[in-house]
C-alpha positions in Angstrom: 9.7 186.8 216.2 9.5 184.7 213.1 6.9 182.1 212.6 7.7 178.6 211.3 6.9 177.7 207.8 4.9 174.2 207.2 7.6 171.5 205.9 6.2 170.2 202.7 6.6 166.3 202.4 7.8 165.2 199.1 7.4 161.9 197.9 9.6 160.3 195.3 8.0 158.7 192.0 11.1 156.5 192.0 10.5 152.9 193.1 12.9 151.9 196.2 15.6 149.9 194.8 17.4 147.3 196.7 21.2 147.9 197.2 23.7 145.4 196.9 27.4 145.9 198.7 30.4 144.0 196.9 33.5 143.0 199.1 37.2 143.5 198.2 37.2 140.0 196.7 34.3 140.5 194.5 34.8 144.1 193.7 33.8 144.0 190.1 33.7 147.3 188.1 31.7 145.5 185.4 29.6 143.6 187.3 28.2 146.7 189.2 27.9 149.0 186.1 26.0 146.2 184.3 23.6 145.8 187.3 23.0 149.6 187.5 22.4 149.8 184.3 19.7 147.3 184.8 17.8 149.4 186.9 16.9 146.4 189.3 19.6 147.1 191.9 22.3 149.4 192.8 25.5 147.5 193.3 28.1 149.5 195.5 31.6 149.0 195.0 34.0 148.0 197.7 34.5 151.2 200.0 38.0 152.4 199.8 38.1 153.6 203.6 38.2 149.8 204.1 41.1 148.8 201.9 43.7 147.0 203.8 41.4 146.4 206.6 40.8 142.5 207.7 37.3 141.0 207.6 36.7 141.2 211.4 36.8 144.9 211.0 35.0 145.1 207.6 32.0 142.5 208.2 30.4 144.8 211.1 31.1 147.9 209.3 29.5 146.4 206.2 27.0 144.2 207.3 25.2 146.8 209.7 24.2 148.6 206.6 21.4 148.7 204.5 22.7 146.4 201.7 23.6 142.6 201.6 27.3 141.8 201.1 28.0 139.7 198.0 31.3 138.1 198.1 33.2 135.1 196.5 35.0 134.2 199.8 33.1 131.3 200.6 35.5 131.1 204.0 34.2 133.8 205.4 31.3 133.2 207.3 33.0 130.1 208.9 36.1 131.9 209.9 34.2 135.1 211.2 31.0 134.1 212.5 31.7 135.8 215.9 32.1 139.1 214.3 28.5 139.2 212.3 26.3 141.4 214.0 23.1 139.3 215.1 20.8 142.2 212.9 22.5 142.0 209.8 21.9 143.2 205.9 22.8 139.5 204.6 25.5 137.6 203.5 25.6 136.1 199.9 28.3 134.1 198.8 28.9 133.1 195.0 31.2 130.1 194.7 32.2 127.4 192.7 31.6 123.6 193.1 34.8 123.1 191.1 37.9 123.8 193.0 40.3 122.8 190.5 39.1 125.5 188.0 40.4 129.2 188.8 37.1 131.0 190.0 37.1 134.4 188.3 34.7 137.4 188.4 33.3 136.4 185.2 32.5 132.8 186.6 31.1 134.3 189.7 28.6 136.5 187.4 27.6 133.5 185.7 26.4 131.9 189.0 24.6 135.1 190.1 22.7 135.3 186.8 21.5 131.6 187.5 20.0 132.7 190.5 18.3 136.0 188.8 17.1 133.5 186.1 15.6 131.1 188.3 14.3 133.5 191.2 12.8 136.6 189.6 12.3 138.3 192.7 15.8 138.3 194.0 16.1 142.3 193.4 12.9 142.9 195.4 13.7 140.2 198.4 14.6 141.2 201.7 18.1 139.7 202.3 18.5 140.7 205.7 19.6 138.0 208.4 20.1 136.0 205.3 23.1 133.7 204.4 22.7 132.5 200.6 25.6 130.7 198.7 25.4 130.2 195.2 27.2 127.6 192.9 27.0 126.4 189.7 24.0 123.8 190.9 22.4 125.1 193.7 22.2 127.3 196.3 22.4 127.1 200.2 20.2 128.6 202.5 20.7 129.5 206.5 21.2 132.1 208.6 24.6 133.1 209.0 25.3 132.0 212.7 23.2 129.1 211.9 25.1 127.3 209.0 24.5 123.4 210.1 20.7 123.8 210.0 20.9 125.4 206.5 19.3 123.6 203.3 20.3 123.1 199.7 17.9 124.0 197.0 19.1 122.5 193.3 18.5 124.8 190.1 17.0 122.1 188.4 14.2 121.4 190.8 10.9 122.5 189.1 9.8 124.2 192.2 13.2 126.1 193.1 11.6 129.6 193.3 8.5 128.4 195.6 11.0 126.4 197.8 13.2 129.4 198.1 10.4 131.8 198.9 9.0 129.1 201.5 12.8 128.8 203.0 13.5 132.4 203.2 10.1 132.9 204.8 10.7 130.2 207.5 14.5 131.5 208.4 12.6 135.4 208.9 10.1 133.6 210.8 12.6 132.0 213.1 14.7 135.1 213.1 12.0 137.3 214.8 11.1 134.5 217.1 14.3 134.7 218.3 14.8 138.3 218.7 13.9 139.7 222.1 13.8 143.4 223.1 14.9 144.5 226.8 16.6 142.7 229.8 
């Protein structure tokens, strides 16, 4: 009878890289390639298996995974709040305050770059359970199912980074206090 050989545990020398998931509205190849080349995060393009499906099917599928969902569809959370899982990977909406201009992937990338500049810890941040809306002037921070209780943080605030960190920590504390296990 053969004896079992011990299994060697191999630890990777690579740091854990944060993943982000693009949705169909913001499935920009150049953005994904640029982010992936930077090495700070991994951006996944929208999965072809979900093409042609509607948001009520897509949201529970993608938000149950390990990567916050990046979208330019600012109506998504308002129209489909009921299908967002209670425990989710986070939802980051990049939008424009100026609805008269067409909002392109390039415009969205500029808004996203503003967040990255003002909040250097963006790639290491745990976005799970968070709703973040980014526009040209500010971010809006909330939980996906509690939008009215959110807060605005202007990019031009001197303490932007600290206020955002504090807001994220407060939302995590609220979320962990409200999650119960068992009957």
